[in-house]
N, C-alpha and C positions, 0 to 999 in steps of 0.2 A: 504493500500500500504506500503510495506517495504521500508524504507529509508536507504541509505547506510551510513556507518561509516568508516573512515580512521584511522588506528592505527599508532601512531608515537612512535616508540621505540627508546629511547635515552640512551646510556651508557650501561655498562655491565649488571647491574641489570635489566634495562628495556628490553634488548634483551633476557635475560634469562627467564624472566616472559613471554615475547612475544612468545618465542619458545614453552613453555608449553601451552600457550593460543591457539596457532594455532593448536597444536596437539589435544587439547580438542575440538575445533571447527570441525576439520576433523572427529574425532570419532563420535561427535554428528550428523554430516551430514550423515555419513555412517550408523549410527543406524536408523536414520529417513528414509533413502532410503530402508533399510531392512524392517522396520516396515510397510512401504507403499507398500511393495511387488514389489519394483522396480527390473526389470530384466535387464540383460546385464550390460551396463555401467551406468544406472540410468539417472535421469533427473535433470537438473539444475533448482531448484525451487526458490521461492521468499525468503525463509529463508537463503539459501546460498548467495543470491545476496547482503545481508547486509554487508558481509565481504569479499566475493569472487567475482571475475570475471570469466566468462567461455569463453575461447578463442579457436579458431582453430589455433594451432601452425604450421600448414602447410604453412601458409602465413607469410610474413614479411613486415610490422609488423603484429603480430597475429590478426586475425579477431575476433571482439567481437560478442558473441552469446547471444541471448536474453533469458529471463526467459522462461522456457518451452522447450528449446532445449535439445537434448541429451548431457550428460556430455562429454566434450572433454578434456580440460586441464584447471585446476583451477589456478588462480593467486590471490594472497592475495592483498587486499586493504591496503597496509602498507608501511611505510618508516622505514628502518633499519639504524639507525644513531649511530656511535660510533667513538671515536678518537683513538681506537685501532682495529685491525682487528680480534683478536682472537675469540671472542664470535660470531660475525657475520659469520666468516668462519666456525665455528662449526655448526651453523644453516644451512648454505648452504650445508654442507656435510652430514647432517642428512638424512638418507634414507627415512624417513617418508614424507619428503616434496617434493622431486623431483624438479620440475621446479616451485614450488609455488612462489618463489621470483626471479625477474629478475634484471639485473644490473642497470636499471634505478631507482630502488627503494632503492639502497644502497648508503650511503654517509659515507665513512670511512677514517681514517687517520692511522698513524702507531705509533705516539709518545705518545699518551695519554695525559690526563690533569693533572696527578699527584695529584689527590685528592685536586685540587685547583679550587674553583668556579671561581676565576678571570681568570684563564687560559682558562677554557671552555667558559666563557662569553666574555672575552675581546679579546681573540685571535681567537678561533675557531668559535665564533659567526659571526664576520664579514667575516672570511675566507670562510665559507660554507653557509652563510645566503642565498645568491642568488640561489645557487644550491639546497638547501633544499626547498626553496619557489617554484622553478620551478618544482621540483619533486612532491610537494603537489598539485600544479596547474594541472599537468598532471594526477594525481590520481583523482582529482575532475572532470576533463573533461570526465572521463570514468564512472561517476555516473549519474544516471537519476535524483535523488533527494537526494543529500547529506544532512545529518543533523548534523554531529559532527565529531570532531577529538578526538580520545582517546590517551592521552599521558601516556606512561608507562615509569617510570624513578625512580631513587633514588635521594634523595636530600642530602645524606651524602658524596658523592664523588665529583669528579670534572666535569665529562662529563654530567651525568644525571642532576646534579644541575645547572651547569654553562651554558653549551650549551643548555640544556633543557629550561633554563630561556630565553636565547636569541631567541630560536625558538618560544616559547610561546609569547613573546613580538612581534615578527615579524608577527605572525599569527593574532594578534589583528588588525593590520592595513591591512594586505593582505586579510584576510577572515573574516570580521567583522560580517557577518550574520550567521556564523556557531558556534555551541556550542563547547566550549573547555572544555573537561572533563579530569581531571588528576587523575591518580592513582599513588600516590607518596609514596615511601618507606622511612620512617624516621628512623634515627639511634636511638637505644635504649640507654638510659642514663647509664645503668649499664654494658653495654657490647659494647662499641664503639671501633672498631679496627682502626678507622681513627682519628688521633688526631685533625685534623682540621674540623671534622664533624659538631661541633656547628656553626662555621663560615659559612660553606657551606649551612647548613640547614636554618639558619636565612636569609642569602642573597637570597636563593631560595624562601623562604616563602613570602618575600616581593613581588616577581614577581607573585607567585601563587595567592596571595590575590588580586593583581591589574589586572591580565590578565586572570585567569581561571574563568569559570562559576561555576564549581563544582570541589571539590577536595575530594577524598577518601584517607585519610592518612592511610598507613599501617605501622606496626612497627616490625622490625626483632624479637625483644624479644617476643612480643605477638604472632607472627606466630610460633616461636619455641615452646612456651608454649602450643599452640593449638595442635601442632604435638605431643608434649609429652603426653598430655592427651589422644589423639587418640591412641598412642602406648601403653599406660597403660590401654587400654580397659575401658575407662570411669573413671578411678581413678582421683580424683580432684587434680589439681596442682595449685600452687599459680598463681594469675593473673599477678604477676610480680616476678622477681627474677629467676635466672638461675637454672633449674632442671638438674638432671643427665641425664635424657632422652633427654632434650633439648640440652645439651652439646654434647651428642652422635649424635644427628641429625645434629648439625653444623659441626661436624668432617666429616660427610659423604657428606658434601656439602649442598646446599640450594635447592635441588630438591624438597623435600617435601613442604617447605615453598612456593616455586614458584608455586607448584601445587595448593596449597590453594588459592593463588592469582589468578591463572588461573580459578579456579572454581568460585571465586567471579565475575570475569569478564564475564564468561559464563552466570552465573545466572543474573547478572546485565543487560545484553543485551538480555536475552531470550524473554522478553515481546515485544521487538522491532523486533524479528525475527520470532516468532511462534504465532500461534493463541491462544486465551484465552478469558475467560469471561470478564476480565477487563485488557486490555493490557496497559502497561506503556512504553513509549519511553523515550529517554534521555532528550528531551526538557521538558517533563512533570515532570521529577525528579527535574530539576532546578526550574520549576514554583512552585511546591508544597512544596519543602523542603528548599528554600532559601528566608526567609522573608525579609532579608536586604542584600544588594549587597556584602558586605565584609564578611559576616558570611556564607560562603558556604563550610565549612569543614564538611563532613559527616562521622560519625563513622559507620563502617560496622561490622555486626556480622552475623553468619551463622549457621544453624542447620538443620539436623544433619550432622556432618562431616563424610564422608565415611571412612571406615576402610582402604581400599586399595587405595593408590595413584597410578595414572596411567599416561597415556599419552605416554607410551613407545610402542615400536613396538610389545611387547608381549601382550598388551591389545587389542586383536583382537575382531571382532564382535561376533564370535561364542562363546567365553568364557564370554563375558561381560554380557550376559543375565543371566548366571548362577551365576555370582558373584554379581549381583546387590543386594544391601542390602534391606531388607524389614523393613520398619518402620511403623507399624500399630498404630501410635500415634493419639491421639485425636487432632483435629485441634487447640484447645486452648493451649494444652500442647506444640505443635510444635511451635506456635507463641511465647509462653513464653520462651521456650528454646532459640529461635533465639534472643530474646531481653535480654538474660542473660549476665551479665558482663563476664562470663567464655567463652562466644562465640565470644567476640569482637576480632577483628583483629588489634586493637590498644589498649594498656593498658592505660585506663583513670584512673584518680585519683578521687575516690569517697569518700574521707574523709568528704566532705561536700555535701549536697544534690544538685543536679543539674537537671534542667528540659530540656527535648528536646523541641525545638521550634516547630518541626514537625518530623514525623516519617513515613517511607514508608516500608511496608513489601511486598516483591515479593515472591509469593508462586508458586511452580511448581508442577503440577499434583495433586492438591487438589480438582479440579473440572473440569468438561467438559465445553466447551463453552456454551452449552445450559442451564447448571445448575449452572453456575458460580455465578451469583448474589445471589440466595437463599442460596447456601452453604457458601457464604462469610459472611452472617449475624452472624454466630457463631464466627467470628474472630474479636472480639472487641479489643480495645487497652488494653494490659496487665496493671494491676494497677501500676506496678513499673515504667511505663513510665512517669507518673506524668506530663501530658500535661499542658501547662500554661493556666490560665483562659482566656486570650485573644485569644487563639486558641484551644478551646476544641475539635474541629473536625479535628485536625491536624494529624490524623492517617489515612493514605491512604493505600489501599491494591491493589496490582496487581496480577492477576491470569494468569498463563501460563499453557496450557494443556499438554505440553511436559515435561516429567520427566527429571531430571538430569541423567547423565550417570551411576553413581554408587549408586543410592538410588532411592527408589520408589517415594519419595516426599521430598521436602526440602523448607526452607524459608530463604530468605535473608532479613535482617533488616538494613535499613539505617536511622540513626538518626542525626538530626542537633542539637547536644546537647551542652550546655554551658560548660559541663565538659571538653571539648577539650581545653578550655582556660588554665587549669592547666598543660596540656602537654606543651603548649606554654610558660607558666611561667617557667617550669623546663628547657626548651630549652634556654630561655633567661638567666637563672642563669648560665648555663654551658657556654654560650657565654660570659657573663660578666666576669666570672672567668678567661678565657683566655685573653680577650681583655684588662682587667685592667693591665695585665703584658705586653701587646702588643706582646705576643708570636706569632710567625709565621706570623705576619702581613707583614713582609718584603717580603715574598714569593708572596703575592698578589699585592704589590706595583708595581711589574714589568708589571702588566696587567690592573689594574683598579685604579681609584682615591680612596684614603683612606677615603674620605668623605662618600663613599657608606656604610662603616661599621656603621657609626653613623646614617645614614638614615634608614638602614635596622633595626637597634635596635629600633629606635624611632617608626618605623612602626609596629614592633612586639608588643611593649608596647601599642601602640594605639589599636591593634587588641585585646589584652587581655582586655583593657578597654572597647572596644565595646561589648565583650561578657559579661562583668560585667553589663553594661548598659542594655543588653538584659534581664538579670535576674531581674533588679530593675526597670528601666524606659525605656522600649523598644521604646516608642514614640520618645525619644530623638535621636534615631538612624535615624529617617526619615529626609532626606535632600531634601527639596522641590527644584524644578528647579529654577535657578536664575531669578530674575525679570529683565525685559528689562531695559536698562539704561534710566534715565529720559531725556526728551527732553528739552535741555537748550536753544533752539532757534538757535543753530549753525548748525543744521543738514541741509544737502543739499537737502534732500528729500522734495518733494512738500507737503505742509501741507494739511491735509484733510479738506474738507469744514465743516463749523460749522453745528451742528445739528439744525434742525428746532425747533422753540419754541414749547413747549408743549401746548396743548389746554385742558382746563378744561371743561368737559361736565357736 
C-alpha cells in the first residue's frame, strides 16, 4: 500500500526546488501513464496518490476521487510557505501546473525576513504558526495513511531557516507520529552571498538536530560543481572551489542546481511510490540509517547525472523517450560511481578517513520485481565505504522497477557518515569569526533572546563531539531511558502487597 507524503516548502529556495520537484513528478506520472498504455485522460493510480490528490473540481469543495478512478484534476499534497510573494506567485503562474495548488495550501506575506533567522523564527513563526498547522491538518485529513512531511528549505537565509525552524518545532508537538524528513540547502563556505548565513545556519541546525528525523544536507557549491562536471561532459572538476563553468551556471540562475535537487527527491521517494524487488519507504530510511537519534544527517550522492536538465514545458512525453540516456554500466560500477566523492551533493572534507555508520543505495531499473533479489546479490558495498566493525551489514539496497526520466538506470546513495562533522566544524568556525566581533547581532536582538546564539553554538559543538564519539566509542552515545524515581515513602500511591516467601523444594 502506498502511503502519502506532504511536502512543506518554506522560503525562496524551498519553493524553487519544490517547483522543479512537482514538474518532475508530473512528467514521471505522464511517462508511466504512457508506458501502461493509458488512453484518454488516464487513471489515477497508487503511485500518484503518494503526492497527489485526484478531485472532481465541478463541486465545491472539490470531491475526492479514489485510486483507480479516471484522472480528473490533480492537487498537490503540499504547503507553499514564504514571507514574500514573488516565488510562490511565479509557481502559480507556471502553465505546467494549472490548478495543482489551491489557496488553502498557500501561506505568504509581503515583507520578507531579511536574511534574518530571528525575524523568521521570532516574528513570522508565531504570526503564521496556527494557520500553517491548520493547513497541514487539512492536508493530512485528505490522506488515507500519511507517513511523512518533506521539508524543502534553505538554512542560509531568513525564511527557510527561521520560519522553517518554527514550523518544524510546531510539527513535533502537533504531529508526533509522522516522520519529519528535511532536505536543507546549506551555504557554501567559499561563496556565501549572505553575510549572516553562518548565524542562520547554526541556529537552524540546532532545530534540525532536535526536531527532524532525517536531514539530507545539500550545498550550493557542491551542486554547482556537479553541474559543471555535467556540462564539461565528464571532465573532472574539483570537489570544492568555484569553477568557471560553475560560475556561469550561477549567473544563469539556480535552475540546474534545483533540478539536481528535484531528481534527488524523485529518486528518494521512488521506492515508496513504485513497485520493486526491494522497496524502501521513508520510515525504513530512518530505521536503517540512523543508529543514534542526533546523528541523522545523511550525505547524498547520485549517478549517473543526466546530461539534459528538464522539467520545462518543452520536455514533453514524445521527445523524452528519444532523449533518455543509455547507461549500459555494470551494476558494481554504477554503485561505485554513486558512492564516489565526485557524486556527492554536499562537499565533505576527506582529509582524514571517515566511516559511514550505515549506507543505503536506491537503484532504479536495475531489476524487475520478480528478479530483484538475485540481481541484487552483485551489488555489494563498495570497498571505499569502509563500514564500521560494529555494523558490517550496514549496507542496504532498495530496488525500484521504474527508471528515472532521463536515464535508463540510476543509483542514489545515502550515507550516514562521520565526515559531515567536518562540515559542521567549518560552519562553527565561520560562526565564531562573526560572533566574536558581535557583528550583526543587533539585527537579531529585535526578535529573539541573544542567549539563543550561545545555545545554538554549544549544541553544534556537542553535535561535532557526538560524531567524534561515533568514530571512537559509539556505545557512549547510547542514553538509556531514565530510571523511575526511588520510593522514599512519601508517595500517595497504595503500596503493593509484599511478595510471598519463597519455598525451597
